[in-house]
C-alpha positions in Angstrom: 100.5 -68.7 -27.4 102.7 -65.7 -27.5 105.8 -66.0 -25.1 104.7 -69.8 -24.4 107.2 -72.4 -24.3 105.7 -75.7 -26.3 107.0 -79.0 -27.2 105.1 -79.7 -30.5 104.3 -83.2 -31.2 105.2 -83.5 -35.0 104.4 -86.2 -37.3 105.6 -84.9 -40.3 102.0 -84.8 -41.9 100.1 -82.0 -42.9 98.0 -81.4 -39.8 101.0 -81.1 -37.2 103.3 -79.3 -39.9 100.4 -76.6 -40.2 100.5 -76.6 -36.2 104.1 -76.1 -36.2 104.0 -73.1 -38.4 100.9 -71.8 -36.4 103.0 -72.1 -33.4 105.9 -70.2 -34.9 103.5 -67.7 -36.5 102.2 -66.9 -32.8 105.4 -66.3 -31.3 105.6 -69.5 -29.3 109.2 -71.0 -28.2 109.0 -74.4 -29.9 110.9 -77.6 -29.6 109.3 -80.2 -31.8 109.6 -84.1 -30.9 108.5 -86.8 -33.3 108.3 -90.7 -32.9 109.7 -93.8 -34.7 107.3 -96.5 -33.7 107.8 -98.7 -36.4 105.1 -97.1 -38.5 105.1 -98.2 -42.3 105.1 -94.5 -43.2 108.3 -93.8 -41.4 109.2 -91.2 -44.4 106.8 -89.0 -42.5 109.8 -88.2 -40.3 112.1 -86.7 -42.9 109.6 -84.3 -43.6 109.3 -83.3 -40.0 112.8 -82.8 -39.7 113.0 -80.8 -42.9 110.2 -78.4 -41.7 111.9 -78.1 -38.5 115.1 -77.1 -40.3 113.4 -74.7 -42.3 111.8 -72.7 -39.1 115.1 -73.5 -37.0 112.9 -75.3 -34.6 115.0 -77.9 -32.5 113.9 -81.5 -33.3 114.1 -84.7 -31.6 113.2 -87.9 -32.9 112.4 -90.8 -30.5 113.1 -94.2 -31.5 110.3 -96.5 -30.0 110.8 -99.2 -32.5 111.5 -101.6 -29.5 108.1 -101.5 -28.8 106.7 -101.9 -32.5 106.0 -105.7 -31.6 103.7 -104.9 -28.6 101.9 -102.7 -30.6 101.8 -104.6 -33.9 98.2 -105.2 -34.1 97.8 -102.3 -36.5 98.0 -101.9 -40.5 100.3 -99.0 -39.6 102.9 -101.3 -37.7 102.0 -104.8 -38.4 101.4 -107.1 -41.4 98.1 -106.1 -41.9 97.3 -104.5 -45.5 96.5 -100.9 -45.1 92.8 -100.3 -45.7 91.4 -98.4 -48.4 88.3 -95.9 -48.4 87.0 -93.1 -46.1 88.2 -92.3 -42.4 84.9 -93.1 -41.2 84.5 -96.8 -42.9 84.7 -99.5 -40.4 87.7 -100.9 -41.9 89.6 -97.9 -40.8 89.7 -99.1 -37.2 92.7 -101.5 -38.6 94.9 -98.2 -38.8 94.3 -97.5 -34.7 97.8 -98.1 -33.1 97.3 -99.3 -29.4 97.7 -96.3 -27.3 99.8 -94.1 -29.7 98.9 -90.7 -28.5 98.9 -91.6 -25.1 102.6 -93.0 -25.2 103.6 -90.0 -27.5 101.5 -87.4 -24.9 103.5 -88.9 -21.9 107.0 -88.7 -23.5 106.3 -85.1 -24.5 105.1 -84.4 -21.0 108.1 -85.8 -19.7 110.3 -83.9 -22.1 108.4 -80.3 -21.2 108.8 -81.2 -17.3 112.3 -82.0 -17.8 113.1 -78.6 -19.7 110.5 -76.3 -17.9 108.3 -76.1 -20.9 104.6 -74.9 -20.3 102.7 -76.9 -22.8 102.6 -79.8 -25.4 100.6 -79.0 -28.5 99.0 -81.9 -30.4 97.2 -81.5 -34.1 94.1 -83.8 -33.4 91.0 -82.6 -35.5 87.3 -83.1 -35.9 88.1 -85.6 -38.8 90.0 -87.9 -36.2 87.1 -88.5 -34.0 85.3 -91.1 -35.7 87.9 -93.8 -35.7 90.7 -92.8 -33.4 89.5 -92.6 -29.6 92.7 -90.9 -28.5 91.6 -87.9 -30.5 88.4 -87.4 -28.6 87.6 -84.7 -26.2 87.1 -87.1 -23.4 90.6 -88.3 -24.1 91.8 -84.8 -24.2 90.2 -84.0 -21.0 91.6 -87.3 -19.2 95.0 -86.5 -20.4 94.7 -82.8 -18.9 93.8 -84.4 -15.9 96.8 -86.8 -15.7 99.1 -83.7 -16.2 97.5 -82.0 -13.7 98.7 -84.6 -11.1 101.8 -85.8 -12.9 104.1 -83.2 -11.7 104.4 -80.1 -9.3 104.0 -77.8 -12.3 101.0 -77.9 -14.8 101.5 -78.6 -18.3 98.9 -77.8 -20.4 97.2 -79.8 -23.4 97.2 -77.4 -26.3 94.8 -78.7 -29.3 93.7 -75.7 -31.3 92.4 -77.9 -34.2 90.3 -80.2 -32.1 86.8 -78.9 -33.4 87.8 -77.9 -37.0 88.3 -79.9 -40.2 91.2 -81.2 -42.0 90.0 -78.8 -44.8 90.3 -75.8 -42.4 93.7 -76.5 -41.0 94.8 -76.9 -44.6 93.6 -73.3 -45.2 95.3 -72.1 -42.2 98.4 -73.9 -43.5 98.2 -72.5 -46.8 98.0 -68.9 -45.3 101.0 -69.6 -43.2 102.8 -70.7 -46.2 103.3 -74.5 -45.6 105.0 -75.9 -48.4 102.8 -79.2 -48.7 105.7 -80.8 -50.8 107.4 -81.4 -47.7 104.5 -83.0 -45.9 103.4 -86.9 -46.0 100.0 -88.5 -45.2 99.8 -91.9 -47.1 99.8 -94.6 -44.7 101.9 -97.2 -47.3 104.9 -94.8 -47.2 105.7 -96.0 -50.9 107.4 -93.3 -53.3 104.2 -91.8 -54.2 100.7 -91.6 -52.1 98.6 -94.4 -52.8 95.6 -92.2 -53.2 93.1 -94.6 -51.7 94.0 -95.2 -47.8 91.8 -93.2 -45.5 94.4 -90.6 -45.0 94.8 -89.9 -48.6 91.5 -89.4 -49.1 90.8 -87.2 -46.5 93.8 -85.1 -47.6 92.5 -85.2 -51.1 89.1 -83.7 -50.0 90.8 -81.2 -48.0 92.6 -80.0 -51.2 89.3 -79.9 -53.4 87.6 -78.2 -50.9 90.1 -75.5 -50.5 90.1 -75.2 -54.6 94.0 -76.7 -54.7 95.8 -79.4 -56.0 97.8 -81.6 -53.6 101.5 -81.0 -55.1 102.3 -84.6 -54.1 101.0 -85.5 -57.2 103.3 -84.5 -60.1 101.2 -85.8 -62.8 97.5 -84.4 -63.2 96.3 -87.6 -64.5 97.2 -89.1 -61.0 95.9 -86.0 -59.2 92.6 -86.4 -61.3 92.3 -90.3 -60.3 92.8 -89.3 -56.4 90.0 -86.8 -56.7 87.7 -89.3 -58.5 88.2 -91.8 -56.1 88.1 -89.7 -52.9 84.9 -88.2 -54.1 83.2 -91.4 -54.6 84.0 -92.2 -50.9 82.0 -89.3 -49.6 
């Protein structure tokens, strides 16, 4: 990616933050884009801005709250309670936001075209495939096909974490010096992580696999409970 001009789609979570640091490490010219689509865990946007400030990356937050009512049939954007358990549980389908990645990718593509950038970077990974249709290989292939005919100049879809686990991404992020206190994953968006939703469970297991403690858990007993619960879900 050296010398590439990349739009990084940045949620503020641990995966896209690692990708942001990774792109910086690889010498890419980066602009980051985040989206307020009415998600319950909107505090992730605060961390997205914080990391961009640290890395001196220009950051744009796009307000999509006007369409929240059109994509409200999800535990992340509507009145449905966020389910607990592992990502591969059937209940996790309630966290699918209709066409979320499609909408974000199309806007990022338009942004890239507008400013003459060559790539958009997405932090989808292997752990997403079970539940999220817009994180699977066929989606990325179709997205690239669309980008190929959507403009005079080709915009590349860059998804380097597509076939690796969250634990592998965390390992890379730790190597790059990502401060995981400045990331947010929990779908409930409260003051502290719930430790039981799908993304909390997957995050906890990633830290355990790397023999590390998630710094978002300030008290050892809270971390112990999160680990105990996550292991029960495996």
